[in-house]
VOGU-3710 file (C-alpha; in Angstrom, 3 decimals, decimal comma):
1> mmklsemtce> 0,000/0,000/0,000  1,251/3,459/-0,923  1,900/5,891/1,946  -1,529/7,308/2,791  -0,368/10,854/3,495  0,999/11,100/-0,064  -2,269/10,031/-1,694  -5,171/12,247/-2,733  -8,881/11,655/-2,458  -10,664/10,278/-5,465
11> acqadapqlt> -14,183/11,197/-6,475  -16,483/8,747/-4,739  -19,819/7,520/-6,092  -22,719/6,120/-4,070  -21,936/2,620/-5,369  -18,231/2,743/-4,434  -17,106/-0,238/-2,368  -16,469/0,178/1,330  -13,091/-0,843/2,721  -12,640/-4,529/3,395
21> deqlaeglaq> -11,496/-5,596/6,863  -8,038/-6,286/5,402  -7,801/-2,863/3,739  -8,922/-1,190/6,957  -6,332/-3,075/9,029  -3,560/-2,160/6,555  -4,597/1,476/6,620  -4,895/1,695/10,402  -1,367/0,286/10,675  -0,125/3,486/8,994
31> lsdwrcetid> -2,054/5,821/11,315  -1,370/7,105/14,817  -4,047/6,536/17,452  -6,990/6,280/15,041  -9,642/3,699/15,719  -12,633/2,411/13,855  -15,972/2,783/15,591  -19,552/2,356/14,516  -21,942/5,243/15,103  -25,564/4,979/13,948
41> dvqqlhrsfs> -24,654/1,810/12,020  -21,885/3,619/10,090  -18,203/2,730/10,445  -16,059/5,811/11,063  -12,441/6,592/11,802  -12,092/8,511/15,059  -9,249/10,196/16,894  -9,054/12,607/19,827  -6,331/15,247/19,884  -5,199/17,106/23,028
51> fddfayafif> -3,978/20,695/23,085  -2,689/23,014/25,797  -5,429/25,547/25,246  -8,436/26,513/23,189  -6,510/28,724/20,757  -4,232/25,896/19,585  -7,192/23,557/19,298  -9,047/26,161/17,221  -6,077/26,629/14,881  -5,923/22,863/14,356
61> vaqvaeiame> -9,651/22,734/13,550  -9,182/25,502/10,972  -6,348/23,527/9,373  -8,440/20,351/9,238  -11,257/22,354/7,645  -8,833/23,731/5,062  -7,635/20,285/3,947  -11,233/19,046/3,954  -12,219/21,804/1,549  -9,122/21,202/-0,577
71> hdhhprille> -10,002/17,505/-0,980  -13,797/17,960/-0,989  -14,110/15,438/1,831  -15,555/16,658/5,107  -15,312/15,235/8,629  -17,251/15,694/11,805  -15,182/17,863/14,151  -15,864/18,501/17,831  -13,937/21,367/19,445  -13,652/21,739/23,210
81> ygkvevhwwt> -11,161/23,447/25,464  -7,862/21,683/24,817  -9,475/18,859/22,839  -10,509/18,157/19,264  -12,261/15,014/18,044  -12,220/14,184/14,338  -14,381/11,578/12,600  -13,803/10,634/8,964  -16,219/8,525/6,933  -17,728/8,687/3,482
91> hkikglhqnd> -21,277/9,933/3,602  -22,208/8,692/0,116  -21,479/5,058/0,964  -22,374/5,275/4,667  -19,068/3,744/5,669  -15,327/3,779/5,164  -13,538/4,362/1,876  -9,839/4,732/1,042  -10,422/8,511/1,135  -11,055/8,341/4,882
101> lvmaaktdql> -7,692/6,695/5,541  -6,004/9,309/3,343  -7,644/12,177/5,211  -6,828/10,676/8,610  -3,164/10,510/7,544  -3,287/14,117/6,353  -4,851/15,119/9,680  -1,935/13,470/11,486  0,488/15,444/9,304  -1,151/18,683/10,462
111> ldane> -0,537/17,720/14,052  3,099/16,879/13,331  3,581/20,238/11,601  2,233/22,104/14,654  4,480/20,399/17,183
//
């Protein structure tokens, strides 16, 4: 598998296949602290990020929003004091696609760039 952070999102159709268990396991092996969870019967990638204060957390959220717009793939983001939760999944297929792994890797890169 190619390095996820170097990949780009592909246009996804409603009939696109969801990730297989094997593809998901391979992808998660490349990611830091992401986990797969099911919410409302939809598999999603989830990670919590900790920050020293609200301002740094807000900056991170803005950066995640910027890459989401750039790739036309949008997560659920929860911002609290010192904490950000990010959920990636593909709305059109109501589950996980390769794009979600790519965006999780790009989210990790943002964190690395801010440290």
